[in-house]
N, C-alpha and C positions, 0 to 999 in steps of 0.2 A: 430688616437689610442681613445683620449677620449668618441669618435661618438659608440664604439662601448660597450663598458662595460650596457651604457641606453638603446642597441640595443639590446644585450640578456638579459637583466632584460623583453621587452617588449616579444622580443619572448617567454620572458620563460612565463609570463604571461598571455597571446595569446593561450597556448596548454596546462595551468592547464582547462581553460574555454572552450577547445574548447574540455574536456575527460570527465570534467561538462556535457553540453551539450549532448551531447555523452550518457552519460551515462541517463541523464536523459528522453532521446527518446528513448533508451530501452525499461527502467521500466514502461514508457509510455502505449508502443505498446505490453507489456507484456503479452497473457488474463489473464483473472480471471478464478481459478478455476474452476472444471466443481462441477456444483452442483448432489446432490447426491440423486440421484430419488428412490420410493420405489423401496423392490424389486420387481421382477418381477411373485411373484406370489401374491402381493396385488393388481396389478398393475389391473381396471377392461378393456373386452377385449371388445372390439370390434361391435358392436351389426353385425356388416357383417360376422368378422369374430367366431361368434357361428354359431351352426350348431342351422339350420331352425326347424330342429327334435322337441326343447330345446324351442326357442321360440313357435313354433306352441301347443307343449304337454303341456306346462305351462296354456295353453288360456282354463276356465273352460264353458264359456259362448258361442254365436257366436256374432258372427260383425254385434251392427245394422245396416243393409244396407241395399241393395235390396237384393233378389236372385241371385248368379250370382254365376258359374262356371267359375274360373278362369284354363286356365291351360289346361298341357293333364292330364290324370290319374293319372301318377305316374311322375307326378313335379309340381301342385297349388295348389293352393286353393278354400278357400268356402266361400262368401259372404253370408249373410244374411239364415244363417242355420237352418235348423225345428228340433226344437228336435222329435222325435218320441215315445212318452210315453212309460214306458216298459210293461204295458198293455192295451189290447184292446181284444174287440170283437173275435178277430181271434188268438190276439199273444198272446205274450210272447217278452221282450227282454233280451237274455244274457250278462253275464259280463258285469254287470249295472259296477261297480267300474275302469273300463276301463273309462265313458265317452264318448261312444265312439258312439252314438245312436244319433246321428245330420245323418243330408244328404240335398240336395239343395229338395226344397219341393215337386217338379215331382217327385224325389224315392221314398218320406217317403207316400205320394197319392198313389207312386206303389205298395207302397209294402204291404198297407193296402188293398187295391184292391186286389192282388193278395193275401192275407188271408179271406177276406173275400164272397169272392168269389169262392174259392174251398171248402169252409166250407161248402156256400148254395149250395152250387152241390154236396157236402155227398162226394170229392172225397179227402181231406184231414181234419184233425180234430183239425190246425190251425197252424201257423207255428211258431219255434224259430229263433228269429231272432240274428244272430251275429254281427262280424263287421260291421259299416258304414262309419262314418268319425271320426275325432275333430269336437270341438266346428266351428275353423275355419280353415280344412281340414289338407292343408299340410302336408310335412313325419311327418308319424311316430314316436312317441317316442322307439316301436317293433312291428313284426309281418307283417305289410303290403311292400310290393314298391309301392304300387297306393291306389288307395281310397283316394284321398289325392284331390279333386274338390265333393263329393260331389255324382259321379254318382254312384257309389259302392256301392255294398251289398252284406250279405256271409248270404245266410241261410239255412240252419240247415234238415237234410233230416231227422233226425231221429222229427216223427210228437209228437205235442202238447201235452202234459195228459191232465186230467178231468180236472184236478185240477190246482192253482197255487202257484209256484212254491215260496217257501220263498226266502228272497236276498240271505241268504245264498248257497241256492240249485244251484242261478243262477252262484252261483261264483264253484263253485260243479264238476257242473252233470257237464259230459263227452259227447261227440257226438260221435254216432256210422260213424263206418266205413259200407260202403254198401259194403268191397268186400274178399269175400275168401279167395285169392288170388295175386299175382303179378297181373292175367290174366282174371281171372272172379269175377263176384259179387256173393256175398253173397245173395240165393236167402229167405230167413229169415227176411233181411233187405231191400235185391231190392223188393217192394212189386207193385202192378200196381200202388198203389196210390203216389209212388217215380215217374214213370212214367206221369201220370199223374199233378203234381204241377207244371215238368218240363217243362210239353208244353205246363197248357198253361205259365207257365212264359212267355215262350217262342212266345206265339202266339200276345203279347202284341207291337203292334208298336214302341216302344216309346224303347223299347230291344235289346242293337246291337246283344248283343252274352254275352254265359251263359256259364262259363269253366263249368266240370267237369272231374272227372278222365278219360286218355279214355278205361279204363276196365270200366266205369262206359258210357261212349259214346259210345262204341259197344254194350251193352246191350241193350239203349235204340234200334239203328237200328234196333234190332234183336227182339224188343216187337211188333215194329211200321212195320215190314216187308220193311223193304226199305227203299230209302231214300222219306222223304216226307219231306213241306216246313220249316218247321217247329224246323225241325233236322240241319235244314240248318246254322243257329245261336246259335248251340250247336258245343265245341270246346272240343280237351282233354288233358286237361292242366294238367301239371304233380300235387302231392298230389292233395287236390281238393277230397280225398275220402270220407272226410260226408257233407260237405255240397256243394251247387251251388255256385257261384260265380253271381251273376248275377250286370250285368253293362249298362247303359242305356245311351244313341247319345245324346248331346248337346244341353241343352233344349233354346226355344223365349228367348232371349234376355242375350243370355251369350254372350257375345263378350270378346272374347281372349282363348274360349271356343277349344280345338280342341279334336273331334271326331277319331277314329280310324278306322272306316270303316267298311264295308263287308271281316266279316271274310273267309277266303279263307281254303284251305283243311278241308270241313267237309263233304265230303258226307263219307256213308257207306262203299266208297267200298275204301275210304283209310281208317276208322278204320277196317278198314275186313284186308289188308294188317301190322296196326300194329298188331294184333294180328299175321300172320305170322311169319312177321320180328323178335320179341318180343319172338316169341315161340318156331322158331327154333335156335337163340339167347344164348338161355335159357339153352336151348338139350346138343349144341354144342357152348360155348363163343366162342369169341375169343378174346386171351389179343393183347390189341395196342403197335406197336412196341416201344421202347424207346426212347424217346426223351429226349435231354438234355434243358429241358430247361430252362429259368431263373425267380424268382421265382417275379411276379407281389408285386409289391405295395399295402395294399389296396387305394381305391378311396376315397378321402381328401370327407367326409359328405356334402348333400350338402346348402349349406348355402344361406341368402336369396338375396341377388345377383343373384346365379343362379337362383330366381320363375320371374313370369315375375315380374313385377315391380308393378302390382297394388294389390300382396300379403302387399305390407307393407301401401298402405291405408289401409287391410284390419287388421289387426295387430294391426293399430295405433287405431280402431274407436271402439267407445264405447260399455260393450259389454249388447247382448238384457236381458232384463226383470233387477230383480232388483238386492238388494245386494247379493242374498244366491240365490245360484246354485242353481238349481229345483231338480235335481238330492239329495240337500241334504233331503230334507222333505220326504222322501219316503228309504229312511238309516237309520232300525234301530240303534243308535249306542251302544248299547248293542251286535251289533250280529256282531262278528271275524269272517272271514275264516277261517279255522286248515289246515290241510296240509293229501293230497292223493286224491284220483280222485274217481269214481265211474263213472259207467254206466247208460246211462239217460234210461233204461228199472226198474233198479233194484233203483235206488232214491228212493223212498218212505216217505225219510225226513234228517233233518243234514248228512248229506255223505261229503266224502274228498277234499277237494278242488282242482279243473284242473287244469294241468299246461296250458295251453294259448293255442288253435288248431293250431293256425300260426305257434308257437315255436315247438311243438311236434310235430314231424308225425309219421300217424302210425305202427308197425311193416313195412310189408310189402312193404310203401313209401324208406327202409331201402333197396332193391333189387335191384343189377344195372339189369336196364330194362332200354334198349337202347326204344327211340321214334322214332317215322314211319319221324318226320319231324326234319329238325336238332335240337340243341342247341340252332342258332338264331334265330329261327323262334316260337322256341314254351321261349324263353325270351323273344321279340318282344310281343307274344301272351299273356303274363301275364298282361304287365305293362299295 
């Protein structure tokens, strides 16, 4: 019996030590409380998650790199872009506040050539030049799906007046639609000069295709008396009632640039078929059968990761020119655009600000009019 008491004491002491040791281990292994990070609204977004249009739209000057069109017309960017001066001997750039009168040097050269040669031949008094692209190309903040690689140009079909527009007028003046209705052109606007300027643009070998409204394409065919080689480059594109969209081929030295290729469905027979089909549909419209379709979620905007890898280098490159934006030297700081719309024919002084023409379609384009090609074909043609 004498040994039991010491043994019991030892066991009791051993149990206390074991419990204390277990408690110490448990405390040591417990994870520390998580640190409180900044609210989600304060955390900087990763560059890869920012829409590419915000990144490229924020650049005010071109990348100081060799000229190069990178990627496809609707998914790419521009290296070494050149600035089209707002005023030239036979052109005026419009909507200067957008800072979209940049392009690949080959396109800038073509615009200048088209302007000067057509004026010298007494075909056209001068070009009113709409959007080319942003200083470094890329997705635009508004208005276009294409125009990303510096090879697209919107040329108004409104003739240049015999005077220089002010900065304010260039913001306000509206282009003139060529259409009388959804099927035909307005002869007062669609003059022989319009035919001549489009024909000359299509005659240049570097021009890959030109997009105009299908009714304008039909009018061109009828004015030319049927199929001609230059008409093969003219495509009927929805909208495009007041300008022609010139697209040139990938220039030499533009590795990674992808041309669209020779356009299809540009015969005058196709244009006449569009007219017949559209007229028949308008006279006896058929309601499509009702289908239960799920609403598709809008596609997320393109990010930098969705563009060619070379576009990262374009964004990171030093800017061309000095610290001051070139356009700043021609913007009178006291001139501020007002609100409203005015026709180019009627503009003789300060007038109302025009909604960007790519964002506001003319009334006739709101008609539900079928096209001779499928919607998928039209979408691919305009990309």
